[in-house]
C-alpha positions in Angstrom: 160.6 28.2 -106.3 157.0 27.2 -106.9 155.7 25.5 -104.3 152.8 26.4 -102.1 153.5 24.4 -98.5 151.7 24.2 -95.7 153.7 26.9 -94.2 152.7 29.1 -96.6 148.9 28.8 -95.8 147.1 30.5 -93.5 145.1 28.5 -91.2 144.1 29.8 -88.0 140.6 30.8 -87.6 142.1 34.0 -85.0 144.0 35.5 -87.7 141.7 35.1 -90.6 139.2 36.9 -88.0 141.6 39.3 -87.5 142.3 39.5 -91.9 138.6 39.9 -92.1 138.0 42.5 -89.6 140.8 44.8 -90.1 142.5 43.7 -93.6 142.8 46.2 -96.2 140.7 44.7 -99.5 140.1 45.6 -103.1 138.4 43.9 -105.6 138.8 42.4 -108.8 136.2 41.0 -110.3 135.8 37.7 -109.7 138.4 37.9 -106.9 138.4 39.9 -103.3 141.9 40.1 -102.1 142.1 41.4 -98.3 145.3 41.4 -97.0 147.3 42.5 -93.3 150.6 43.2 -92.5 152.0 40.4 -90.0 154.1 40.1 -87.6 155.1 36.7 -87.1 155.7 35.2 -90.1 158.8 32.8 -90.8 157.6 32.8 -94.6 157.0 36.1 -96.7 153.1 35.4 -97.3 150.9 33.4 -95.7 147.2 33.2 -97.9 144.0 30.9 -97.6 141.8 30.6 -100.6 138.2 30.6 -100.4 134.5 30.1 -102.7 131.9 30.8 -100.5 129.4 27.5 -100.2 127.0 30.6 -100.4 128.3 30.8 -104.5 129.2 26.8 -105.0 126.6 24.7 -103.4 128.5 21.2 -104.5 131.7 20.9 -103.1 133.2 19.2 -106.5 132.8 22.9 -107.8 134.1 24.6 -104.9 136.8 22.2 -104.4 137.9 22.5 -108.5 138.0 26.2 -108.4 140.4 26.2 -105.3 142.8 23.7 -106.9 142.6 26.3 -110.2 143.0 29.1 -107.9 146.1 27.3 -106.3 147.9 26.8 -108.9 147.9 29.7 -110.5 148.8 31.6 -107.4 151.4 29.2 -107.0 152.5 29.4 -110.5 153.1 33.6 -110.1 153.6 34.3 -106.2 157.3 34.8 -107.5 156.9 38.7 -108.4 155.1 39.4 -104.8 158.1 37.3 -102.8 160.5 39.4 -105.0 158.9 42.4 -104.1 158.5 42.1 -100.0 161.8 42.4 -99.4 161.5 42.3 -95.2 157.3 42.9 -94.7 155.0 39.9 -94.2 151.3 39.9 -95.2 148.4 37.3 -94.7 146.2 37.3 -98.2 143.1 36.2 -98.5 141.9 35.5 -102.3 138.0 35.4 -102.5 136.2 33.9 -105.8 133.5 36.2 -105.8 132.1 35.4 -109.5 128.5 33.5 -110.1 129.7 30.7 -112.4 133.2 28.4 -113.1 135.6 30.2 -115.4 138.6 28.6 -117.4 141.8 28.3 -116.0 143.7 30.8 -118.3 141.0 34.1 -117.2 141.1 32.8 -113.3 145.5 32.7 -114.2 145.3 36.5 -115.5 143.3 38.0 -113.0 145.5 36.4 -110.3 148.3 38.0 -111.5 146.4 41.3 -112.1 146.0 40.9 -108.3 149.3 40.1 -107.4 150.8 43.0 -109.1 148.4 45.6 -107.5 149.2 44.0 -104.5 152.4 44.9 -105.0 151.6 48.2 -105.8 149.5 48.8 -102.5 152.0 47.3 -99.7 155.2 49.7 -101.6 153.2 52.7 -101.4 
């Protein structure tokens, strides 16, 4: 199922703040992945994607990057969903590069990041 519905998005500012405070993170250039096990979710993973305004002043650039990251995540999240079984997590993907990169590079790194996330969760 290759969708990214409203139910799969993490929107609560309280939950996002909690994710930053006590989440487990790792850096995989050009992304930083932050995750935390959740208690109440109706979907296995709730995700938020962030492109800092500090790095990209123009909203056009931030929105373009977020669209590409969302698409790469949407197409490749099945491996993460399959490995979670009964666990539920909150996930934040932060873009940390200082320039816009091509979609194929974004997709490769998202796949690599999700595979590492699967390994970390199942330890």
